[in-house]
VEXLUMDREN-645723 format. One line per 5 residues: number of its first residue (from 1); for each residue y, x, z of C-alpha. Coordinates in pm, 1 decimal. Example, Ala and Ser with C-alpha at 12.3 -4.5 7.8 and 13.67 -1.06 7.14 Angstrom:
// VEXLUMDREN-645723
1) -450.0,1230.0,780.0 | -106.0,1367.0,714.0
***
This chain:
// VEXLUMDREN-645723
1) -3518.1,2619.9,-3600.8 | -3736.1,2700.6,-3315.3 | -4103.7,2577.7,-3349.3 | -4114.6,2418.8,-2995.8 | -3801.8,2245.6,-3055.1
6) -3957.8,2096.9,-3365.0 | -4258.9,2011.5,-3181.8 | -4070.1,1826.1,-2905.3 | -3879.4,1637.7,-3189.6 | -4193.2,1512.3,-3351.5
11) -4356.5,1424.4,-3033.6 | -4021.5,1226.1,-2898.0 | -4006.5,1050.5,-3280.1 | -4386.0,945.0,-3228.2 | -4332.5,841.8,-2892.1
16) -4024.4,603.8,-2979.7 | -4225.3,464.6,-3275.0 | -4513.5,375.8,-3055.5 | -4255.2,230.7,-2817.1 | -4111.1,31.1,-3079.5
21) -4421.4,-79.7,-3182.1 | -4552.2,-201.9,-2852.2 | -4196.1,-384.2,-2742.3 | -4214.6,-563.4,-3122.9 | -4571.8,-711.1,-3075.4
26) -4513.1,-807.4,-2720.0 | -4198.2,-993.0,-2851.0 | -4333.0,-1147.8,-3135.1 | -4652.9,-1297.6,-2923.5 | -4384.5,-1432.0,-2638.3
31) -4203.8,-1573.3,-2942.0 | -4525.9,-1730.8,-3056.2 | -4604.6,-1896.5,-2705.9 | -4258.6,-2039.8,-2690.2 | -4279.5,-2175.9,-2999.7
36) -4628.1,-2337.9,-2927.9 | -4495.1,-2460.1,-2587.3 | -4222.1,-2642.8,-2798.7 | -4472.4,-2757.3,-3036.1 | -4701.8,-2910.4,-2752.9
41) -4348.6,-3079.1,-2571.9 | -4265.2,-3254.5,-2868.9 | -4617.6,-3418.9,-2943.0 | -4617.9,-3562.8,-2547.8
***
């Protein structure tokens, strides 16, 4: 394969990995927030 294509593929894979990590961390934070809200609601 051409070297430029290989570099583009590697850059895309790194970008997708970072995007998935970011979305996953935001989703887990939101789920934790919702669980905390449910817990507080039950205590009232």
